[in-house]
C-alpha positions as CSV (number, residue, x, y, z in Angstrom):
1,M,75.1,129.6,112.2
2,A,72.0,128.0,114.3
3,T,68.7,127.7,113.2
4,L,65.9,129.0,115.7
5,Q,63.8,126.7,116.7
6,P,60.4,127.4,118.7
7,Q,59.8,125.1,121.7
8,G,56.4,125.0,122.1
9,E,53.0,123.8,120.1
10,K,51.5,127.5,120.1
11,L,55.0,128.7,119.1
12,R,55.3,126.4,116.7
13,K,51.8,127.5,115.2
14,A,52.6,130.8,115.5
15,V,55.8,130.7,113.3
16,K,53.4,128.6,110.6
17,W,50.8,131.3,111.0
18,I,53.3,134.1,110.0
19,S,55.1,132.5,107.6
20,E,51.9,132.2,105.6
21,K,50.6,135.8,106.3
22,R,53.7,136.9,105.1
23,K,53.3,134.6,101.9
24,E,50.0,136.1,101.4
25,N,50.8,139.8,102.5
26,S,54.7,140.6,102.1
27,D,54.0,144.2,101.6
28,I,53.1,144.4,105.1
29,N,55.6,145.0,108.0
30,P,56.1,141.6,109.6
31,V,56.3,142.9,112.8
32,K,52.6,143.3,112.9
33,F,52.1,139.7,112.3
34,V,53.8,139.3,115.5
35,D,51.5,141.5,117.5
36,E,48.8,139.4,115.9
37,A,50.0,135.9,116.5
38,G,51.1,137.0,119.9
39,F,47.0,137.9,120.8
40,Q,45.6,135.1,118.7
41,F,47.9,132.1,120.2
42,D,48.0,133.9,123.5
43,L,51.7,133.8,123.7
44,T,54.0,134.8,126.5
45,P,56.7,138.4,126.1
46,K,59.3,135.5,125.9
47,E,57.4,133.9,123.1
48,S,56.6,136.9,121.4
49,E,60.0,137.8,121.6
50,F,61.5,134.9,120.3
51,L,59.0,135.7,117.5
52,L,60.2,139.0,116.8
53,R,63.8,137.8,116.3
54,F,62.3,134.9,113.8
55,V,60.9,137.5,111.5
56,K,64.0,139.6,111.8
57,N,66.5,136.9,111.2
58,D,64.4,135.6,108.3
59,D,64.5,139.1,106.9
60,H,68.0,139.3,106.9
61,Q,68.4,135.4,105.3
62,N,66.0,136.3,102.5
63,P,65.8,139.9,101.7
64,A,63.2,140.8,99.3
């Protein structure tokens, strides 16, 4: 299976930020972080959609 790779600096920063937030707050729904990252990093709807797929894919690969 192919790994999703973020394109663009803003998106890479958002992925890193979400990963750090999830480590600090593992009990919070990751979709909340996607919403926050969209605003914080001024992401396009397409970039936010990528992040949503990223966190869902990550959840399937790393179940709690």
